[in-house]
ROPARO-797529 format. One record per residue: residue in three letters; x, y, z of N, C-alpha, C in turn. Coordinates in pm, whole numbers, plus 50000, padded with zeros to 5 digits. Example, Ala and Ser with C-alpha at 12.3 -4.5 7.8 and 13.67 -1.06 7.14 Angstrom:
2
@residuo:ALA&nxx:51319&nyy:49431&nzz:50780&caxx:51230&cayy:49550&cazz:50780&cxx:51320&cyy:49670&czz:50780
@residuo:SER&nxx:51285&nyy:49775&nzz:50708&caxx:51367&cayy:49894&cazz:50714&cxx:51290&cyy:50003&czz:50787
This chain:
198
@residuo:MET&nxx:10060&nyy:56841&nzz:66409&caxx:09909&cayy:56958&cazz:66440&cxx:09935&cyy:57044&czz:66554
@residuo:THR&nxx:09895&nyy:57151&nzz:66555&caxx:09916&cayy:57264&cazz:66641&cxx:09844&cyy:57245&czz:66772
@residuo:TYR&nxx:09814&nyy:57290&nzz:66874&caxx:09768&cayy:57278&cazz:66977&cxx:09600&cyy:57337&czz:66958
@residuo:ASP&nxx:09626&nyy:57453&nzz:66884&caxx:09498&cayy:57560&cazz:66855&cxx:09454&cyy:57463&czz:66738
@residuo:LEU&nxx:09503&nyy:57384&nzz:66658&caxx:09403&cayy:57319&cazz:66547&cxx:09368&cyy:57198&czz:66603
@residuo:PHE&nxx:09434&nyy:57126&nzz:66723&caxx:09382&cayy:57009&cazz:66765&cxx:09246&cyy:57071&czz:66885
@residuo:LEU&nxx:09308&nyy:57180&nzz:66933&caxx:09130&cayy:57232&cazz:67023&cxx:09012&cyy:57247&czz:66905
@residuo:ALA&nxx:09063&nyy:57319&nzz:66818&caxx:08941&cayy:57335&cazz:66682&cxx:08840&cyy:57225&czz:66661
@residuo:LEU&nxx:08982&nyy:57112&nzz:66633&caxx:08929&cayy:57000&cazz:66580&cxx:08836&cyy:56920&czz:66702
@residuo:ALA&nxx:08866&nyy:56946&nzz:66819&caxx:08790&cayy:56845&cazz:66953&cxx:08659&cyy:56940&czz:66923
@residuo:LEU&nxx:08651&nyy:57059&nzz:66944&caxx:08509&cayy:57155&cazz:66918&cxx:08440&cyy:57096&czz:66797
@residuo:PHE&nxx:08505&nyy:57081&nzz:66712&caxx:08450&cayy:57078&cazz:66572&cxx:08361&cyy:56936&czz:66606
@residuo:ALA&nxx:08437&nyy:56838&nzz:66641&caxx:08391&cayy:56679&cazz:66669&cxx:08295&cyy:56675&czz:66736
@residuo:PHE&nxx:08274&nyy:56778&nzz:66876&caxx:08185&cayy:56776&cazz:66984&cxx:08061&cyy:56817&czz:66919
@residuo:VAL&nxx:08115&nyy:56971&nzz:66847&caxx:07950&cayy:56999&cazz:66777&cxx:07886&cyy:56919&czz:66689
@residuo:SER&nxx:07968&nyy:56858&nzz:66589&caxx:07911&cayy:56776&cazz:66494&cxx:07856&cyy:56634&czz:66556
@residuo:SER&nxx:07919&nyy:56607&nzz:66640&caxx:07889&cayy:56479&cazz:66695&cxx:07746&cyy:56469&czz:66762
@residuo:ILE&nxx:07754&nyy:56582&nzz:66866&caxx:07628&cayy:56606&cazz:66969&cxx:07513&cyy:56653&czz:66910
@residuo:THR&nxx:07506&nyy:56730&nzz:66777&caxx:07365&cayy:56763&cazz:66728&cxx:07312&cyy:56691&czz:66666
@residuo:PRO&nxx:07186&nyy:56740&nzz:66638&caxx:07054&cayy:56624&cazz:66571&cxx:07155&cyy:56614&czz:66450
@residuo:GLY&nxx:07072&nyy:56486&nzz:66422&caxx:07178&cayy:56398&cazz:66278&cxx:07084&cyy:56285&czz:66275
@residuo:PRO&nxx:07123&nyy:56213&nzz:66138&caxx:07032&cayy:56069&cazz:66128&cxx:07074&cyy:55985&czz:66272
@residuo:ASN&nxx:07225&nyy:55983&nzz:66281&caxx:07255&cayy:55865&cazz:66372&cxx:07180&cyy:55897&czz:66525
@residuo:ASN&nxx:07213&nyy:56050&nzz:66545&caxx:07137&cayy:56074&cazz:66701&cxx:06975&cyy:56044&czz:66729
@residuo:LEU&nxx:06946&nyy:56073&nzz:66584&caxx:06780&cayy:56060&cazz:66609&cxx:06737&cyy:55916&czz:66606
@residuo:MET&nxx:06804&nyy:55824&nzz:66539&caxx:06787&cayy:55676&cazz:66549&cxx:06840&cyy:55628&czz:66648
@residuo:LEU&nxx:06927&nyy:55676&nzz:66719&caxx:06976&cayy:55635&cazz:66879&cxx:06895&cyy:55655&czz:66967
@residuo:MET&nxx:06848&nyy:55793&nzz:66990&caxx:06725&cayy:55829&cazz:67106&cxx:06582&cyy:55739&czz:67048
@residuo:ALA&nxx:06550&nyy:55714&nzz:66913&caxx:06433&cayy:55632&cazz:66896&cxx:06460&cyy:55480&czz:66961
@residuo:SER&nxx:06576&nyy:55435&nzz:66909&caxx:06626&cayy:55293&cazz:66953&cxx:06627&cyy:55291&czz:67154
@residuo:GLY&nxx:06670&nyy:55396&nzz:67208&caxx:06712&cayy:55391&cazz:67346&cxx:06542&cyy:55400&czz:67403
@residuo:ALA&nxx:06461&nyy:55466&nzz:67355&caxx:06341&cayy:55494&cazz:67377&cxx:06270&cyy:55359&czz:67354
@residuo:ASN&nxx:06272&nyy:55268&nzz:67245&caxx:06237&cayy:55125&cazz:67231&cxx:06284&cyy:55008&czz:67271
@residuo:PHE&nxx:06419&nyy:55025&nzz:67293&caxx:06483&cayy:54901&cazz:67355&cxx:06565&cyy:54947&czz:67469
@residuo:GLY&nxx:06594&nyy:55049&nzz:67486&caxx:06685&cayy:55055&cazz:67608&cxx:06811&cyy:55112&czz:67598
@residuo:PHE&nxx:06876&nyy:55128&nzz:67687&caxx:07049&cayy:55139&cazz:67706&cxx:07084&cyy:55047&czz:67627
@residuo:ARG&nxx:07116&nyy:54913&nzz:67742&caxx:07175&cayy:54816&cazz:67671&cxx:07152&cyy:54777&czz:67568
@residuo:ARG&nxx:07040&nyy:54740&nzz:67513&caxx:06995&cayy:54686&cazz:67413&cxx:07068&cyy:54771&czz:67243
@residuo:THR&nxx:07092&nyy:54921&nzz:67293&caxx:07116&cayy:54976&cazz:67167&cxx:07277&cyy:55008&czz:67197
@residuo:ILE&nxx:07356&nyy:54926&nzz:67287&caxx:07478&cayy:54955&cazz:67294&cxx:07578&cyy:54905&czz:67150
@residuo:PRO&nxx:07528&nyy:54799&nzz:67119&caxx:07574&cayy:54750&cazz:66968&cxx:07579&cyy:54871&czz:66854
@residuo:HIS&nxx:07462&nyy:54950&nzz:66866&caxx:07418&cayy:55038&cazz:66773&cxx:07493&cyy:55165&czz:66808
@residuo:MET&nxx:07538&nyy:55207&nzz:66901&caxx:07635&cayy:55329&cazz:66959&cxx:07784&cyy:55290&czz:66915
@residuo:LEU&nxx:07820&nyy:55154&nzz:66945&caxx:07956&cayy:55123&cazz:66919&cxx:07959&cyy:55109&czz:66750
@residuo:GLY&nxx:07864&nyy:55056&nzz:66678&caxx:07878&cayy:55068&cazz:66536&cxx:07881&cyy:55196&czz:66485
@residuo:VAL&nxx:07799&nyy:55323&nzz:66514&caxx:07807&cayy:55451&cazz:66524&cxx:07967&cyy:55501&czz:66500
@residuo:ALA&nxx:08007&nyy:55504&nzz:66681&caxx:08171&cayy:55553&cazz:66678&cxx:08274&cyy:55469&czz:66596
@residuo:LEU&nxx:08262&nyy:55347&nzz:66610&caxx:08365&cayy:55306&cazz:66525&cxx:08365&cyy:55302&czz:66387
@residuo:GLY&nxx:08250&nyy:55249&nzz:66341&caxx:08194&cayy:55294&cazz:66200&cxx:08276&cyy:55433&czz:66112
@residuo:PHE&nxx:08251&nyy:55531&nzz:66214&caxx:08269&cayy:55659&cazz:66175&cxx:08427&cyy:55683&czz:66197
@residuo:VAL&nxx:08498&nyy:55625&nzz:66274&caxx:08637&cayy:55621&cazz:66273&cxx:08711&cyy:55547&czz:66163
@residuo:PHE&nxx:08644&nyy:55450&nzz:66138&caxx:08680&cayy:55372&cazz:66032&cxx:08685&cyy:55442&czz:65884
@residuo:MET&nxx:08564&nyy:55501&nzz:65863&caxx:08506&cayy:55607&cazz:65749&cxx:08629&cyy:55720&czz:65747
@residuo:VAL&nxx:08676&nyy:55777&nzz:65869&caxx:08764&cayy:55888&cazz:65859&cxx:08903&cyy:55846&czz:65804
@residuo:VAL&nxx:08940&nyy:55713&nzz:65847&caxx:09062&cayy:55678&cazz:65806&cxx:09068&cyy:55677&czz:65645
@residuo:LEU&nxx:08969&nyy:55593&nzz:65592&caxx:08935&cayy:55559&cazz:65462&cxx:08923&cyy:55666&czz:65348
@residuo:VAL&nxx:08851&nyy:55791&nzz:65397&caxx:08865&cayy:55898&cazz:65330&cxx:08984&cyy:55978&czz:65353
@residuo:GLY&nxx:09056&nyy:55976&nzz:65466&caxx:09180&cayy:56051&cazz:65469&cxx:09301&cyy:55991&czz:65384
@residuo:ALA&nxx:09273&nyy:55816&nzz:65391&caxx:09339&cayy:55752&cazz:65294&cxx:09363&cyy:55777&czz:65140
@residuo:GLY&nxx:09256&nyy:55855&nzz:65104&caxx:09251&cayy:55878&cazz:64961&cxx:09116&cyy:55820&czz:64880
@residuo:LEU&nxx:08971&nyy:55794&nzz:64954&caxx:08865&cayy:55769&cazz:64938&cxx:08822&cyy:55873&czz:64843
@residuo:VAL&nxx:08819&nyy:55985&nzz:64902&caxx:08784&cayy:56119&cazz:64863&cxx:08827&cyy:56129&czz:64718
@residuo:GLN&nxx:08961&nyy:56101&nzz:64663&caxx:08999&cayy:56107&cazz:64549&cxx:08892&cyy:56037&czz:64423
@residuo:ILE&nxx:08830&nyy:55929&nzz:64462&caxx:08715&cayy:55883&cazz:64367&cxx:08619&cyy:55965&czz:64320
@residuo:PHE&nxx:08567&nyy:56087&nzz:64427&caxx:08487&cayy:56154&cazz:64384&cxx:08536&cyy:56256&czz:64300
@residuo:ASP&nxx:08628&nyy:56275&nzz:64303&caxx:08722&cayy:56411&cazz:64193&cxx:08711&cyy:56325&czz:64071
@residuo:ALA&nxx:08758&nyy:56209&nzz:64046&caxx:08777&cayy:56164&cazz:63952&cxx:08650&cyy:56103&czz:63893
@residuo:PHE&nxx:08540&nyy:56071&nzz:63953&caxx:08434&cayy:56026&cazz:63905&cxx:08317&cyy:56106&czz:63976
@residuo:PRO&nxx:08263&nyy:56220&nzz:63954&caxx:08173&cayy:56329&cazz:63986&cxx:08036&cyy:56239&czz:64027
@residuo:ILE&nxx:08019&nyy:56183&nzz:63965&caxx:07872&cayy:56083&cazz:63942&cxx:07905&cyy:55974&czz:64055
@residuo:SER&nxx:07970&nyy:55992&nzz:64115&caxx:07948&cayy:55845&cazz:64208&cxx:07903&cyy:55930&czz:64365
@residuo:TYR&nxx:07970&nyy:56077&nzz:64352&caxx:07874&cayy:56137&cazz:64469&cxx:07732&cyy:56130&czz:64477
@residuo:THR&nxx:07679&nyy:56183&nzz:64328&caxx:07529&cayy:56197&cazz:64294&cxx:07465&cyy:56023&czz:64348
@residuo:VAL&nxx:07548&nyy:55919&nzz:64294&caxx:07489&cayy:55815&cazz:64326&cxx:07459&cyy:55761&czz:64469
@residuo:LEU&nxx:07580&nyy:55815&nzz:64550&caxx:07585&cayy:55821&cazz:64705&cxx:07485&cyy:55907&czz:64732
@residuo:LYS&nxx:07439&nyy:56009&nzz:64707&caxx:07347&cayy:56084&cazz:64763&cxx:07195&cyy:56043&czz:64717
@residuo:VAL&nxx:07169&nyy:56008&nzz:64603&caxx:07079&cayy:55915&cazz:64593&cxx:07042&cyy:55794&czz:64690
@residuo:ALA&nxx:07133&nyy:55697&nzz:64696&caxx:07123&cayy:55582&cazz:64778&cxx:07105&cyy:55636&czz:64902
@residuo:SER&nxx:07195&nyy:55747&nzz:64960&caxx:07159&cayy:55769&cazz:65096&cxx:07039&cyy:55799&czz:65171
@residuo:VAL&nxx:06967&nyy:55875&nzz:65040&caxx:06808&cayy:55978&cazz:65080&cxx:06735&cyy:55829&czz:65063
@residuo:LEU&nxx:06758&nyy:55742&nzz:65004&caxx:06636&cayy:55611&cazz:64993&cxx:06667&cyy:55544&czz:65093
@residuo:TYR&nxx:06777&nyy:55546&nzz:65162&caxx:06780&cayy:55427&cazz:65258&cxx:06733&cyy:55505&czz:65401
@residuo:LEU&nxx:06803&nyy:55656&nzz:65406&caxx:06723&cayy:55674&cazz:65533&cxx:06580&cyy:55720&czz:65545
@residuo:LEU&nxx:06514&nyy:55725&nzz:65363&caxx:06351&cayy:55728&cazz:65411&cxx:06302&cyy:55547&czz:65474
@residuo:TYR&nxx:06373&nyy:55497&nzz:65387&caxx:06330&cayy:55359&cazz:65452&cxx:06359&cyy:55323&czz:65594
@residuo:LEU&nxx:06478&nyy:55396&nzz:65672&caxx:06500&cayy:55363&cazz:65828&cxx:06367&cyy:55442&czz:65864
@residuo:ALA&nxx:06346&nyy:55573&nzz:65840&caxx:06228&cayy:55632&cazz:65875&cxx:06130&cyy:55568&czz:65879
@residuo:TRP&nxx:06071&nyy:55511&nzz:65807&caxx:05960&cayy:55418&cazz:65774&cxx:05968&cyy:55299&czz:65871
@residuo:LYS&nxx:06063&nyy:55271&nzz:65895&caxx:06096&cayy:55144&cazz:65986&cxx:06073&cyy:55239&czz:66145
@residuo:ILE&nxx:06160&nyy:55350&nzz:66166&caxx:06129&cayy:55400&cazz:66303&cxx:05944&cyy:55418&czz:66329
@residuo:ALA&nxx:05900&nyy:55490&nzz:66216&caxx:05776&cayy:55494&cazz:66231&cxx:05665&cyy:55414&czz:66285
@residuo:ASN&nxx:05718&nyy:55260&nzz:66229&caxx:05641&cayy:55169&cazz:66223&cxx:05704&cyy:55088&czz:66373
@residuo:ALA&nxx:05791&nyy:55092&nzz:66453&caxx:05850&cayy:55040&cazz:66543&cxx:05746&cyy:55036&czz:66651
@residuo:GLY&nxx:05780&nyy:54927&nzz:66757&caxx:05692&cayy:54956&cazz:66855&cxx:05759&cyy:54883&czz:66970
@residuo:PRO&nxx:05706&nyy:54873&nzz:67100&caxx:05787&cayy:54833&cazz:67234&cxx:05843&cyy:54719&czz:67216
@residuo:ALA&nxx:05959&nyy:54709&nzz:67257&caxx:06032&cayy:54545&cazz:67257&cxx:05966&cyy:54474&czz:67282
@residuo:GLU&nxx:05848&nyy:54477&nzz:67416&caxx:05785&cayy:54344&cazz:67456&cxx:05642&cyy:54340&czz:67417
@residuo:ALA&nxx:05611&nyy:54440&nzz:67324&caxx:05474&cayy:54424&cazz:67275&cxx:05468&cyy:54248&czz:67185
@residuo:SER&nxx:05366&nyy:54217&nzz:67213&caxx:05313&cayy:54075&cazz:67139&cxx:05306&cyy:54095&czz:67028
@residuo:GLY&nxx:05388&nyy:53989&nzz:66919&caxx:05383&cayy:54023&cazz:66807&cxx:05528&cyy:54099&czz:66732
@residuo:ASN&nxx:05563&nyy:54179&nzz:66793&caxx:05654&cayy:54296&cazz:66748&cxx:05805&cyy:54214&czz:66700
@residuo:THR&nxx:05831&nyy:54235&nzz:66601&caxx:05969&cayy:54182&cazz:66566&cxx:06079&cyy:54314&czz:66527
@residuo:GLY&nxx:06054&nyy:54428&nzz:66587&caxx:06119&cayy:54502&cazz:66583&cxx:06250&cyy:54462&czz:66692
@residuo:THR&nxx:06385&nyy:54490&nzz:66617&caxx:06496&cayy:54484&cazz:66687&cxx:06543&cyy:54597&czz:66680
@residuo:PRO&nxx:06700&nyy:54628&nzz:66754&caxx:06780&cayy:54761&cazz:66769&cxx:06862&cyy:54691&czz:66647
@residuo:MET&nxx:06927&nyy:54797&nzz:66595&caxx:07065&cayy:54791&cazz:66476&cxx:07135&cyy:54713&czz:66560
@residuo:THR&nxx:07204&nyy:54632&nzz:66439&caxx:07340&cayy:54567&cazz:66506&cxx:07461&cyy:54656&czz:66508
@residuo:PHE&nxx:07584&nyy:54602&nzz:66558&caxx:07708&cayy:54699&cazz:66511&cxx:07714&cyy:54706&czz:66374
@residuo:LEU&nxx:07739&nyy:54596&nzz:66306&caxx:07774&cayy:54592&cazz:66163&cxx:07672&cyy:54672&czz:66089
@residuo:GLN&nxx:07534&nyy:54678&nzz:66160&caxx:07439&cayy:54775&cazz:66037&cxx:07476&cyy:54926&czz:66075
@residuo:ALA&nxx:07494&nyy:54951&nzz:66189&caxx:07529&cayy:55070&cazz:66236&cxx:07662&cyy:55141&czz:66198
@residuo:ALA&nxx:07789&nyy:55066&nzz:66168&caxx:07872&cayy:55069&cazz:66109&cxx:07832&cyy:55101&czz:65961
@residuo:ALA&nxx:07805&nyy:55015&nzz:65897&caxx:07766&cayy:55026&cazz:65746&cxx:07681&cyy:55161&czz:65703
@residuo:PHE&nxx:07582&nyy:55189&nzz:65834&caxx:07507&cayy:55287&cazz:65800&cxx:07583&cyy:55418&czz:65767
@residuo:GLN&nxx:07716&nyy:55427&nzz:65848&caxx:07785&cayy:55544&cazz:65806&cxx:07802&cyy:55578&czz:65669
@residuo:TRP&nxx:07788&nyy:55509&nzz:65593&caxx:07865&cayy:55533&cazz:65446&cxx:07754&cyy:55582&czz:65375
@residuo:VAL&nxx:07606&nyy:55595&nzz:65408&caxx:07504&cayy:55624&cazz:65319&cxx:07447&cyy:55723&czz:65422
@residuo:ASN&nxx:07515&nyy:55788&nzz:65515&caxx:07463&cayy:55895&cazz:65627&cxx:07512&cyy:56045&czz:65537
@residuo:PRO&nxx:07432&nyy:56094&nzz:65517&caxx:07492&cayy:56231&cazz:65457&cxx:07573&cyy:56337&czz:65554
@residuo:LYS&nxx:07504&nyy:56334&nzz:65677&caxx:07586&cayy:56384&cazz:65796&cxx:07718&cyy:56333&czz:65808
@residuo:ALA&nxx:07775&nyy:56197&nzz:65777&caxx:07869&cayy:56123&cazz:65844&cxx:07951&cyy:56170&czz:65756
@residuo:TRP&nxx:07948&nyy:56186&nzz:65598&caxx:08028&cayy:56208&cazz:65488&cxx:08056&cyy:56391&czz:65506
@residuo:THR&nxx:07967&nyy:56423&nzz:65521&caxx:07999&cayy:56608&cazz:65556&cxx:08107&cyy:56623&czz:65661
@residuo:MET&nxx:08092&nyy:56531&nzz:65777&caxx:08174&cayy:56564&cazz:65920&cxx:08328&cyy:56485&czz:65828
@residuo:ALA&nxx:08316&nyy:56375&nzz:65787&caxx:08424&cayy:56297&cazz:65735&cxx:08526&cyy:56430&czz:65651
@residuo:LEU&nxx:08462&nyy:56443&nzz:65566&caxx:08518&cayy:56563&cazz:65448&cxx:08569&cyy:56667&czz:65488
@residuo:ILE&nxx:08474&nyy:56734&nzz:65572&caxx:08521&cayy:56831&cazz:65679&cxx:08646&cyy:56806&czz:65732
@residuo:ALA&nxx:08682&nyy:56712&nzz:65832&caxx:08787&cayy:56693&cazz:65920&cxx:08901&cyy:56659&czz:65865
@residuo:ILE&nxx:08876&nyy:56607&nzz:65741&caxx:09024&cayy:56563&cazz:65648&cxx:09060&cyy:56663&czz:65611
@residuo:SER&nxx:08958&nyy:56727&nzz:65541&caxx:09017&cayy:56867&cazz:65478&cxx:09079&cyy:56977&czz:65537
@residuo:ALA&nxx:09007&nyy:56993&nzz:65657&caxx:09065&cayy:57137&cazz:65755&cxx:09115&cyy:57094&czz:65860
@residuo:TYR&nxx:09142&nyy:56978&nzz:65913&caxx:09213&cayy:56941&cazz:66046&cxx:09342&cyy:56848&czz:66010
@residuo:THR&nxx:09353&nyy:56814&nzz:65867&caxx:09504&cayy:56729&cazz:65827&cxx:09558&cyy:56811&czz:65707
@residuo:PRO&nxx:09603&nyy:56936&nzz:65719&caxx:09651&cayy:56978&cazz:65623&cxx:09803&cyy:56945&czz:65533
@residuo:ASP&nxx:09836&nyy:56874&nzz:65620&caxx:09957&cayy:56743&cazz:65547&cxx:09927&cyy:56637&czz:65492
@residuo:GLN&nxx:09802&nyy:56579&nzz:65568&caxx:09757&cayy:56467&cazz:65501&cxx:09829&cyy:56325&czz:65510
@residuo:THR&nxx:09894&nyy:56363&nzz:65610&caxx:09966&cayy:56224&cazz:65655&cxx:09910&cyy:56128&czz:65700
@residuo:LEU&nxx:09941&nyy:56020&nzz:65734&caxx:09865&cayy:55874&cazz:65798&cxx:09851&cyy:55936&czz:65953
@residuo:TRP&nxx:09962&nyy:55994&nzz:66047&caxx:09974&cayy:56032&cazz:66125&cxx:09882&cyy:56103&czz:66185
@residuo:ALA&nxx:09846&nyy:56256&nzz:66070&caxx:09739&cayy:56322&cazz:66092&cxx:09573&cyy:56302&czz:66108
@residuo:ILE&nxx:09571&nyy:56190&nzz:66019&caxx:09399&cayy:56118&cazz:65949&cxx:09390&cyy:56028&czz:66092
@residuo:LEU&nxx:09504&nyy:55942&nzz:66150&caxx:09487&cayy:55863&cazz:66268&cxx:09432&cyy:55964&czz:66404
@residuo:LEU&nxx:09513&nyy:56035&nzz:66395&caxx:09465&cayy:56156&cazz:66534&cxx:09347&cyy:56230&czz:66529
@residuo:VAL&nxx:09293&nyy:56261&nzz:66379&caxx:09177&cayy:56325&cazz:66367&cxx:09060&cyy:56175&czz:66379
@residuo:ALA&nxx:09081&nyy:56063&nzz:66319&caxx:09022&cayy:55951&cazz:66366&cxx:08964&cyy:55921&czz:66525
@residuo:THR&nxx:09091&nyy:55943&nzz:66612&caxx:09089&cayy:55907&cazz:66707&cxx:09012&cyy:55997&czz:66800
@residuo:VAL&nxx:09013&nyy:56137&nzz:66755&caxx:08973&cayy:56236&cazz:66841&cxx:08852&cyy:56225&czz:66826
@residuo:PHE&nxx:08787&nyy:56179&nzz:66666&caxx:08623&cayy:56167&cazz:66677&cxx:08585&cyy:56045&czz:66754
@residuo:GLY&nxx:08655&nyy:55949&nzz:66734&caxx:08606&cayy:55824&cazz:66847&cxx:08571&cyy:55861&czz:66970
@residuo:ALA&nxx:08701&nyy:55958&nzz:67026&caxx:08663&cayy:55956&cazz:67192&cxx:08585&cyy:56043&czz:67226
@residuo:ILE&nxx:08550&nyy:56126&nzz:67139&caxx:08416&cayy:56236&cazz:67155&cxx:08304&cyy:56196&czz:67114
@residuo:ASN&nxx:08275&nyy:56129&nzz:67008&caxx:08175&cayy:56069&cazz:66947&cxx:08085&cyy:55921&czz:67020
@residuo:LEU&nxx:08165&nyy:55879&nzz:67076&caxx:08084&cayy:55758&cazz:67118&cxx:08007&cyy:55838&czz:67299
@residuo:PRO&nxx:08084&nyy:55915&nzz:67369&caxx:07941&cayy:55945&cazz:67481&cxx:07850&cyy:56066&czz:67393
@residuo:SER&nxx:07887&nyy:56129&nzz:67322&caxx:07814&cayy:56185&cazz:67253&cxx:07686&cyy:56111&czz:67201
@residuo:VAL&nxx:07679&nyy:56011&nzz:67126&caxx:07582&cayy:55945&cazz:67084&cxx:07507&cyy:55869&czz:67209
@residuo:GLY&nxx:07614&nyy:55850&nzz:67325&caxx:07546&cayy:55748&cazz:67432&cxx:07443&cyy:55876&czz:67473
@residuo:SER&nxx:07477&nyy:55978&nzz:67481&caxx:07380&cayy:56094&cazz:67526&cxx:07248&cyy:56079&czz:67477
@residuo:TRP&nxx:07220&nyy:56061&nzz:67321&caxx:07115&cayy:56040&cazz:67271&cxx:07011&cyy:55948&czz:67324
@residuo:THR&nxx:07120&nyy:55802&nzz:67298&caxx:07052&cayy:55672&cazz:67375&cxx:06971&cyy:55712&czz:67481
@residuo:ILE&nxx:07074&nyy:55773&nzz:67592&caxx:07046&cayy:55817&cazz:67767&cxx:06866&cyy:55890&czz:67709
@residuo:LEU&nxx:06871&nyy:55978&nzz:67654&caxx:06757&cayy:56060&cazz:67632&cxx:06652&cyy:55971&czz:67615
@residuo:GLY&nxx:06696&nyy:55927&nzz:67502&caxx:06559&cayy:55828&cazz:67449&cxx:06526&cyy:55735&czz:67543
@residuo:GLN&nxx:06588&nyy:55662&nzz:67614&caxx:06575&cayy:55567&cazz:67742&cxx:06477&cyy:55641&czz:67854
@residuo:GLN&nxx:06542&nyy:55793&nzz:67877&caxx:06466&cayy:55848&cazz:67977&cxx:06324&cyy:55889&czz:67928
@residuo:MET&nxx:06330&nyy:55900&nzz:67799&caxx:06188&cayy:55942&cazz:67757&cxx:06072&cyy:55851&czz:67739
@residuo:ALA&nxx:06128&nyy:55722&nzz:67764&caxx:06081&cayy:55597&cazz:67726&cxx:05976&cyy:55598&czz:67908
@residuo:ARG&nxx:06033&nyy:55673&nzz:67972&caxx:05923&cayy:55684&cazz:68111&cxx:05768&cyy:55735&czz:68067
@residuo:PHE&nxx:05826&nyy:55858&nzz:67968&caxx:05655&cayy:55892&cazz:67921&cxx:05594&cyy:55837&czz:67784
@residuo:LEU&nxx:05662&nyy:55761&nzz:67784&caxx:05611&cayy:55660&cazz:67650&cxx:05532&cyy:55544&czz:67678
@residuo:THR&nxx:05460&nyy:55523&nzz:67776&caxx:05417&cayy:55430&cazz:67873&cxx:05288&cyy:55372&czz:67786
@residuo:ASN&nxx:05231&nyy:55433&nzz:67717&caxx:05131&cayy:55365&cazz:67634&cxx:05148&cyy:55357&czz:67490
@residuo:SER&nxx:05094&nyy:55286&nzz:67388&caxx:05149&cayy:55248&cazz:67268&cxx:05080&cyy:55362&czz:67218
@residuo:ARG&nxx:05008&nyy:55440&nzz:67225&caxx:04962&cayy:55593&cazz:67146&cxx:05090&cyy:55675&czz:67159
@residuo:ARG&nxx:05129&nyy:55690&nzz:67271&caxx:05249&cayy:55791&cazz:67267&cxx:05377&cyy:55784&czz:67247
@residuo:LEU&nxx:05377&nyy:55633&nzz:67238&caxx:05533&cayy:55549&cazz:67144&cxx:05517&cyy:55584&czz:67033
@residuo:THR&nxx:05381&nyy:55539&nzz:66973&caxx:05375&cayy:55590&cazz:66807&cxx:05367&cyy:55722&czz:66779
@residuo:GLN&nxx:05325&nyy:55800&nzz:66860&caxx:05351&cayy:55974&cazz:66822&cxx:05529&cyy:55993&czz:66833
@residuo:PHE&nxx:05543&nyy:55936&nzz:66943&caxx:05713&cayy:55975&cazz:66931&cxx:05740&cyy:55904&czz:66821
@residuo:ASN&nxx:05761&nyy:55770&nzz:66777&caxx:05812&cayy:55740&cazz:66634&cxx:05777&cyy:55819&czz:66540
@residuo:TRP&nxx:05675&nyy:55823&nzz:66492&caxx:05604&cayy:55910&cazz:66389&cxx:05717&cyy:56053&czz:66410
@residuo:LEU&nxx:05693&nyy:56080&nzz:66512&caxx:05789&cayy:56264&cazz:66540&cxx:05919&cyy:56191&czz:66491
@residuo:MET&nxx:05992&nyy:56108&nzz:66525&caxx:06133&cayy:56081&cazz:66547&cxx:06166&cyy:56041&czz:66336
@residuo:ALA&nxx:06084&nyy:55971&nzz:66301&caxx:06083&cayy:55955&cazz:66179&cxx:06080&cyy:56086&czz:66091
@residuo:VAL&nxx:05987&nyy:56178&nzz:66121&caxx:05957&cayy:56297&cazz:66040&cxx:06124&cyy:56411&czz:66073
@residuo:LEU&nxx:06161&nyy:56377&nzz:66176&caxx:06268&cayy:56468&cazz:66185&cxx:06372&cyy:56427&czz:66140
@residuo:LEU&nxx:06410&nyy:56265&nzz:66113&caxx:06492&cayy:56189&cazz:66049&cxx:06472&cyy:56216&czz:65863
@residuo:VAL&nxx:06370&nyy:56227&nzz:65831&caxx:06321&cayy:56289&cazz:65717&cxx:06371&cyy:56410&czz:65702
@residuo:ALA&nxx:06357&nyy:56513&nzz:65768&caxx:06378&cayy:56675&cazz:65807&cxx:06517&cyy:56693&czz:65783
@residuo:SER&nxx:06601&nyy:56597&nzz:65861&caxx:06767&cayy:56604&cazz:65837&cxx:06792&cyy:56566&czz:65705
@residuo:LEU&nxx:06703&nyy:56530&nzz:65603&caxx:06755&cayy:56553&cazz:65464&cxx:06758&cyy:56629&czz:65382
@residuo:TYR&nxx:06699&nyy:56728&nzz:65417&caxx:06667&cayy:56880&cazz:65375&cxx:06781&cyy:56942&czz:65315
@residuo:PRO&nxx:06935&nyy:56950&nzz:65406&caxx:07055&cayy:56983&cazz:65350&cxx:07084&cyy:56909&czz:65240
@residuo:VAL&nxx:07080&nyy:56780&nzz:65226&caxx:07124&cayy:56694&cazz:65139&cxx:07060&cyy:56727&czz:64990
@residuo:ILE&nxx:06916&nyy:56738&nzz:64993&caxx:06832&cayy:56750&cazz:64895&cxx:06825&cyy:56881&czz:64827
@residuo:TRP&nxx:06840&nyy:56995&nzz:64929&caxx:06835&cayy:57107&cazz:64870&cxx:06947&cyy:57201&czz:64937
@residuo:PRO&nxx:07066&nyy:57190&nzz:64890&caxx:07186&cayy:57264&cazz:64939&cxx:07180&cyy:57381&czz:64893
@residuo:GLN&nxx:07237&nyy:57459&nzz:65009&caxx:07278&cayy:57617&cazz:65010&cxx:07356&cyy:57639&czz:64892
């Protein structure tokens, strides 16, 4: 990989990791509802789950979509349904200390598994492999995955911190409920490019 291609990859990894999407919106909501420390497993699951996804996509998983186009449609429908379910959970979340509240932050494994039904993660992985590993060697695939891992974790962490800082203003249940509903609506809105591609 040339130096120019490496810089382009790093820029793509940063822009795609820091911009709003399902992962970042859920992390901001988790930071506001559960705090930074309790959201760490969720952050690690996002970052490491995506690294693992990039490696598997680069190792040939994308060929399944080429061989069986219906599998892409099935993945898209499953992704939309799961994101709608998560939006409902976010909308109905409450503060961690609320009496009777059973809400918990996403675990490491849940967040890692979520990458496989996250439309933005699929788009990022497919573009990263097709655009930045022209020779498709294992070394190039691992380099792309490593760059994403190094850039993605601080990026998603910043969204968690943003949510945690917003919690200062969400001191009553009414404001927190409004925030959670806003996050749920934005999460559903992030499906727009998936449902109606350009």
